[in-house]
N, C-alpha and C positions, 0 to 999 in steps of 0.2 A: 689552113692551109697559111700558113701566116706572109706577110706582105716581102717582106723577101726576098720566100722562096718565089710565089711569082712573078714579085718583077726578073726574077733571073726567070726563069720560067717564058718571058716578054719576050729578054732580051734573047735564048738560044735561038726560038722558033723567028726567031727576023733577021738575025747573023747566025748565016752557016757553019761548022766547023766542022774543018774537015781532020778525021781521025784515019789512022792508020792502025791495017793490024798484024801482028808480025807472023811467024810462023811459027809458035808457039800457042798462040792462037790469044795473045795478050796487046793488047791496045796502046798505039805509043801517039805522039806526036809527028810529026813530019818537022822539025830537028829536035837533038836529043836533049837542046841546053833554055834553051828562049818557046812559053808553050806558046800557042798562037796567037797573032794581033792583037785574034778576034775574042780572041776567052781573057785576054787583060780585058780588054772593054768591057766583055762584062764583068770579070771578079771585080773592079775598080768602083765598077757601076754597086754592081752588090755592097761592096767592102760600104762607100758613098752613102748608099743608104741603110747600112746596116749602124755605119758610127751617131748617120741626126737624129735615128732614133731612137739610137740609146745617148747624144746629148738631149734631145727634146722628152725621153719617155724615162731618162733615168741621171741627166743630168743634175736635175737640182735634190734628189731622194742622193745620192752621195751627194754636192752642197751640201745639202743639211746636216751629211752623219758628221763630214770633217767641220760643220760651225760646231757642233755638236759637243765633235770630239775635242777639236780644239780651247772650246767654251770646256770642259772635265780638265786637260792639260792645265789649262788658267789659272783653274778653283785650285786644285793637286797645288805648280805653287806659289798661292797663296797661302791655301796652310798650312804647306812647307814652311816660308813665309813666317806667318804667324806661327808658329810652335817654335819654332829656330826663336822668335822674340822672347816666346811665355820659360822655351828651358834657360833664354841667358837668365828673365827676370828671376828663374828659381834658383839660378848656380851663383846672380846674389844676395840672395835672402837663405844662401845656405852658409857662405861665406860670409853674413853675417850674423845666422844661425853658431857658426864656429868659434867665433869672432865674440858671442856671447857665451859662448860654454867654455873659453877660458876666462871670463871674469865669472861666470856659473862657480866651477871651479876653485875659483883664488878664494870667492864666501861661502865655500861651501866646507873648503881647510878653515876658512876662519873661526867658523862659526869650529867649528870642530873643537882646534884648540883652544876656541875660549871653553867651551863643555871640559873643554879634557882640566885645563887648568882649575875651573869650580869645580869636578871628581877632584879631586888633589887636594882643593883645599879642604871642600870637606872630611873629606877624610884622616886629612892631617886635625880637624878640633874633632872629626869624634874622635883622632888616634886620643890625643896628647889631653880628652876627659875622662875618654875609656883608663890612658894611665894614674890620671890623678886619680882616676876614681879604686885604682886596685895601689897605692900609692895609702891611698887614705884606708882603701879595708885591708890593710899589712901590719900597719901601724893600730887599727884596730887591734887582728890578731897579740901582734910582738907588748901589746897595751895586759890583754886577754890572758893571755900565755906570762908573763912579765906576773900579773898580782896571782894565774893557778899557783904559780910553783915560788909567788913569795905565802902566800897562803899554808901551800907546802912542806915552806923551807918552816913556815908556824908552826904547824903539827907536827912535825918534826925533833921539832928545838923544844915544844912545848910535851912529847913524849922521852922525852930526852933524859931533859930537865926531869921527867915526873918520875923517871929508872931512878935517874942519880936522885935525888932527892932519897926515894925512901929508900939507899943504900945504905944511903949515910945518913940518914934515921932510919936506923934497923943498923946500922954500926955504929956510928953514936950516941943512940938510948939503949936500957937496958930494957928488961924486963917490964920491971916498977916502974919505969915510965914510962912506957909505954900505956901499960896499960891504965894507970893518968889519967892522960893525954887520952885517950876512948873517955876512958869517964864525966871527965869536962867534956868532952864532948858529945856524949847524950843527955846530958844532964842540958847542956845547953840550946839542942835541940828541942829537943820535953819544952822547956820552958819558952820556947817560941811557939814551939805548935800550942801549947795552954793559950798559952798571952793570942793567936790567934783565935781559939775557938773562945772562948769568952769575952 
């Protein structure tokens, strides 16, 4: 049996409580609003004993729990304050990095422009070189075509002149003169070949 029950039993035996029983068999007090004075003393004493026991035995545990809760809440507040400081520092770093991003973007655009200018300059030099080679090749082709045309023209002139000479010779020389020219040519060729063999 608990201490409170023992105290209540002892108080009940010392103070006699008067009860009335109504027609339905229920136990009722003499006063319908307030309990009997003896019960108030017994209940009050039991309540004081229970509160004293709670104060003595449960009080330190409750106080320790409240202290731990206070320390935990304080730790969470400190952690939140530290997190806020860290977040502010990170925000400042991000703002600084954004400034650096603008500078980096400007630098990259400048490098891209320089590379584009270099590529354009190289392309222009290469094109000028290729155009010069094409001009030289065209001039060589023109000179070759001109030489070929000159040779073809000379051949045509030679062919036409030999044809015209044959015609002129055939029209101006008679058969006797032609025969004489052929014989003199044969003698010259024969004399030349005889001189070459000796």
